[in-house]
N, C-alpha and C positions, 0 to 999 in steps of 0.2 A: 704436772704431767704434760708431755708434748702431744696434745690430742690430735694434731693434724696428721701425724704419722699413722694413727690408728683409725682415722676416718677418711681413708683414701677416696672412697666414692664421692663423699661430700666435697672434698678438696678438689677433685677433678672437675665437678660441675661448677664450682665457684671459680676455679682458675680459668675455665673457658670464657668467662665473662670479663677477665682482666685484660685491658688493652696493653699491647707491648709497645710502649712509647719510648723506651730508652734508646738513645742514639748510639751509644757505645756498643761494641761487640766484645766478646771475651778476648779476641785477638788484639784489640786496640785499647782495652780498659787498663787503667792503672790500679795498683793495689789499693784496696779500700773502696773502690767504685762499685756501685750496684748496677747490674745489667739484667734485663728481662728479655727473653726470647723463647720461641717454641722449642721444645726439647729436641726435636729432630734437627732444627737449625743449629742448636748448641752442639749436638753430636757431629754435625758436618764441619764444625769449626775446630774440633779437637785435632791436633796434629797426629798423623799416623806415621809411626816409625817402629822399627824392631825394638824389642825389649832387651835389656842387658842387666843380669843379676850379679855381675862381677863385683866382688867386694861387699856384698850385702851381709849385714849382721843385724839382728833385731835390736841389739843394744845401741845401735846408732840412732835409734828413735827413743829418746828418754821419755819414759812415762811410768807410772801415773804421778803427776806433780800436783802440788797444791798452789795453783797460780795466784789465787787471791788471799792466801794465808789465813783462811778461815778454819783450818783444821780438817777440812774434807778434801781428799784428792780427786782427781778427774773421775775415776771410777765411781766414787761415792756421789759426786755431783750428778752424774748421769743417772745413777740408780734413784736418787731422790727426785730428779726431774721427771722420770718416766714411770714412777710407781702408780699403779691403779689404786692401791690402798697404801697409804704412806707407812714406811717403816718407822720403828722407834730408833732414835739416834742417841747413842750412849757416849761415854768419854772417848776422845780421840776419833770421833765420827764413826764409831762402830755401829753398824746398822743391823737390826734384827726385826723379824716379822715382816709385815708388808706383803704386797702381791704385785706381780708384773705380768704384762701380756707380751708374749714372744711372737711377733708377726711372721717370722721366718717359718715357723711350724704351727702357727695358729693355736697356741695353747697358753693357759695361765700357769704361773709358777709362784708358789708361796715361798717367801724367804729369799734372801739374796744369794745363798750358796749355790743354787742351781743355775745361776746366770753368769754369762760372760758379757763384757762390753766389747762389742765388735767394731773394729775400724771398717766402715762400709767398704772403702777401697783399702785392702789390707796393706800393712806396712811394706811387705816384700813387693807387692804390686806397685805401690807408690815409688819405691826405689827403682824398680825396673822402668818406670814411666817418666823418670826425670829427677826424682829426689836424690839420686846418687850424686847430683851436682849441687845440691843445696848445702847451706851451712848447717852446723849442728843445731843452732837455734831454730832455723826454719823447720828442721825435722822434728824437734821438740814441740814446736807450735802445731805442726800437723798431727802428731801423735796425741795431743791433748786439746784438740779443736772443739771448744765449747761455743764457738761463735756461729756455728751453723748446726741446727738440730739434725741434719741428715748425716753428719760426719761420724758420729758415735751412736751406737744403739744397743740397748740392753736386750739380749736374746738368750734363749736357752743355751746352756753350755754344749749340749749335744749338737744343735744346729750349727753353732759357731765352729766347733771342731770338725764337723763334716765339711764346712766351707773351707776352712784353713786359709791358704793364700790364693785361692782360685779366683779367676775373673768370670764374668757371665758366659763365656764360651764353654766353660766346663762345669759351672755350678750356678744354679738358681734356687731360690727358696722353695722348699717342698710345698708350702702353701701357695698353690697356683694363683689364688686371688690377690696375692701380694706382689706378683712378679712385675707388673707394670710400674708399681710404686718403686720397686727395687731398682730397675734399670733406669728409670727417670732420675732417681736420687744418685745413682752411680754417675750418670752424665753430669749432674749438677756438681757433685763433689770433685770430679776431675776438672770441670770448668773452673771451680773456685780456686783450685791450686795450680792451674796451668799444666796439668799432666797430659801426657800423650796416651794414645791407644795403639795397639798393634792391629794388623789386618784381620786376624781371626776374631779378636775382640770386637772390632768394628762391625764385622759381618753379623756376629751374634747380637749385638746391641741393635743393629738395624732391623734384623728379623723380629726381635721382640717388640721394638717400638712401633713397627708397622702394624702390630696387632693392638696397639694401645692408643688412647686419645693423644693427640699432639699438643699437650698442654703447655702453656708458658711456664718456664722456670725463672725464678728470680734468685740471683747469686751475687753475693758481695765477694769480690775477688780478694784472695788472701796474699797474693804475691804477683 
């Protein structure tokens, strides 16, 4: 279980004590480089430009794949990693039982059927913000990103479908206590993948983060 996501208050206190010693910034980092900087600084470094959804199709982001060929696809890997009570794994990685915590709406869910795996930055939003220019392999890597715990998250199907492909200017988690974590992770995910933000999104993120601790985020750049 990825406990840091569900212990946001503890993580904030701990992160405030971490020195931001990395010399590189997201603008100068190379793929695979790890950078650390305060979240508001990371937001300020994201390029601001208009979004363009021309040509978007969800099928251009291939998912869910079994990258390590262990019989469990990306969805199952996230469910296993985030379970509060581990599910039973059957043939072909069929999962049953178990329990999960959905931080978007602050509730526990028994069994995997009531859960969706949310792309924190939705696929359509990623396309709008730069993924339209990526290769098919880069989009596949994005859609199945198990390299950063913030990228994919198990949440209630109801909250995920309420969110759909919206950015923080039009949708935030109903659980208000999770919103600082949400917008901080949003900036981290866009930083990791070198995605842009639009002006309305920038204003919404700025407004939310001004009400949150300016914690350092550590990101390993994916591209």
